[in-house]
C-alpha positions as CSV (number, residue, x, y, z in Angstrom):
1,X,126.7,157.6,161.1
2,X,128.5,158.0,164.3
3,X,132.3,158.2,163.9
4,X,133.1,156.3,167.1
5,X,131.9,153.0,165.7
6,X,132.3,151.1,162.5
7,X,130.0,152.5,159.7
8,X,128.6,149.1,159.0
9,X,127.6,148.6,162.6
10,X,125.6,151.9,162.4
11,X,124.0,150.9,159.1
12,X,123.0,147.5,160.6
13,X,121.5,149.2,163.7
14,X,119.6,151.6,161.5
15,X,118.2,148.7,159.4
16,X,117.4,146.7,162.5
17,X,116.4,148.0,165.9
18,X,116.0,151.6,164.9
19,X,113.7,150.8,162.0
20,X,111.5,148.7,164.3
21,X,110.8,151.8,166.4
22,X,109.8,153.7,163.3
23,X,107.7,150.9,161.8
24,X,105.6,150.8,165.0
25,X,104.4,154.4,164.5
26,X,100.6,154.7,164.4
27,X,99.3,156.2,161.1
28,X,102.4,155.2,159.2
29,X,101.9,154.5,155.5
30,X,105.4,153.9,154.2
31,X,108.9,153.9,155.7
32,X,111.8,153.8,153.3
33,X,115.5,153.7,154.1
34,X,117.9,154.8,151.3
35,X,121.5,153.8,152.1
36,X,124.1,155.7,150.3
37,X,127.7,154.6,149.6
38,X,130.3,155.6,152.0
39,X,132.2,157.6,149.3
40,X,129.6,159.3,147.1
41,X,131.4,161.2,144.4
42,X,128.3,162.6,142.8
43,X,127.7,163.2,139.1
44,X,127.4,166.9,138.8
45,X,130.3,168.6,137.0
46,X,132.0,171.6,138.7
47,X,130.0,174.7,137.8
48,X,130.9,178.2,138.7
49,X,128.6,179.6,141.2
50,X,127.0,176.3,142.1
51,X,128.1,174.1,145.0
52,X,128.4,170.7,143.3
53,X,130.8,168.9,145.8
54,X,129.5,167.6,149.1
55,X,131.5,169.2,151.9
56,X,132.7,166.6,154.5
57,X,130.6,168.2,157.3
58,X,127.5,167.8,155.2
59,X,128.1,164.1,154.0
60,X,125.0,162.0,154.0
61,X,125.1,158.3,154.8
62,X,121.4,157.7,154.1
63,X,117.9,159.0,154.0
64,X,114.8,157.9,155.8
65,X,111.5,158.8,154.2
66,X,108.3,158.4,156.2
67,X,104.9,159.0,154.8
68,X,101.7,159.1,156.7
69,X,98.1,158.0,155.9
70,X,96.8,161.5,156.4
71,X,98.1,165.0,157.3
72,X,97.0,164.5,160.9
73,X,98.5,161.0,161.3
74,X,101.8,162.4,162.7
75,X,99.9,163.5,165.8
76,X,99.0,159.8,166.5
77,X,102.7,158.9,166.5
78,X,104.1,161.4,168.9
79,X,105.0,158.8,171.5
80,X,106.9,156.7,168.8
81,X,108.6,159.8,167.5
82,X,109.9,160.6,170.9
83,X,111.3,157.1,171.2
84,X,113.0,157.4,167.8
85,X,114.5,160.7,168.7
86,X,116.0,159.3,171.9
87,X,117.3,156.3,170.0
88,X,119.0,158.3,167.2
89,X,122.1,159.0,169.4
90,X,122.8,155.2,169.3
91,X,123.4,155.3,165.5
92,X,123.7,158.8,164.1
93,X,126.2,161.6,164.4
94,X,123.6,164.1,163.3
95,X,120.2,164.0,161.8
96,X,118.2,166.5,159.7
97,X,114.5,166.6,159.6
98,X,112.6,167.9,156.6
99,X,108.9,167.8,157.3
100,X,107.1,168.6,154.1
101,X,103.5,169.4,154.1
102,X,101.4,167.4,151.6
103,X,102.4,168.1,148.0
104,X,105.7,169.8,148.7
105,X,108.0,167.0,147.7
106,X,107.8,165.2,144.4
107,X,108.5,161.7,143.0
108,X,108.8,161.6,139.2
109,X,108.2,158.4,137.3
110,X,110.7,158.1,134.6
111,X,110.2,154.4,133.7
112,X,107.4,152.1,133.2
113,X,106.1,150.0,136.2
114,X,107.4,146.8,134.5
115,X,111.0,148.1,134.4
116,X,113.4,147.1,137.2
117,X,114.9,150.0,139.1
118,X,118.6,150.0,138.6
119,X,119.4,153.3,140.4
120,X,117.6,156.2,142.1
121,X,118.6,159.8,142.0
122,X,117.9,162.1,144.8
123,X,118.5,165.8,144.3
124,X,118.5,168.2,147.2
125,X,118.5,171.9,146.2
126,X,119.1,175.0,148.2
127,X,118.2,178.5,147.2
128,X,121.3,180.7,147.4
129,X,121.2,183.4,150.0
130,X,119.3,186.4,148.6
131,X,117.7,184.4,145.9
132,X,114.0,185.0,145.4
133,X,111.8,182.0,146.4
134,X,109.3,182.4,143.5
135,X,112.1,182.6,140.9
136,X,113.8,179.5,142.5
137,X,110.5,177.5,142.4
138,X,109.8,178.5,138.7
139,X,113.4,177.6,137.6
140,X,113.1,174.2,139.3
141,X,109.7,173.4,137.9
142,X,110.1,174.8,134.4
143,X,113.7,174.1,133.6
144,X,115.4,171.6,135.9
145,X,112.7,169.0,136.4
146,X,111.7,168.7,132.7
147,X,115.4,168.3,131.7
148,X,116.0,165.6,134.4
149,X,112.8,163.5,133.7
150,X,112.9,163.7,129.9
151,X,113.1,160.3,128.2
152,X,116.6,159.1,127.2
153,X,118.4,161.2,129.9
């Protein structure tokens, strides 16, 4: 959020006027806002060689997820995207865009559809400088994900 206004004002603007711009995007399938707490301590223990604390300049107040009805749908919404981009200065100090082609981001179901969601976990991973992309993908797919989605965790 911008630092020259109260955080709650920014969060309210994001939920209200800004979300209306996004929701009007042609070809939109889903728009999700995930609002994070102001002081997110995280759950990862300090680990040698792994950045587990969130540096102040990389703090995240929330995440917006937008999914489209088809891979070509974003082309239909270029005008709305331009409006949203111009409006972001009203609420955000900075924004980051991750545009994932189909099947590059994953949602894992770890509960039955009948269970109430009590909490969500979002994990962003960065490959260390010099790390090999294939090795990184294999480690995430074969070791990290199975450990995180295993029942009883």
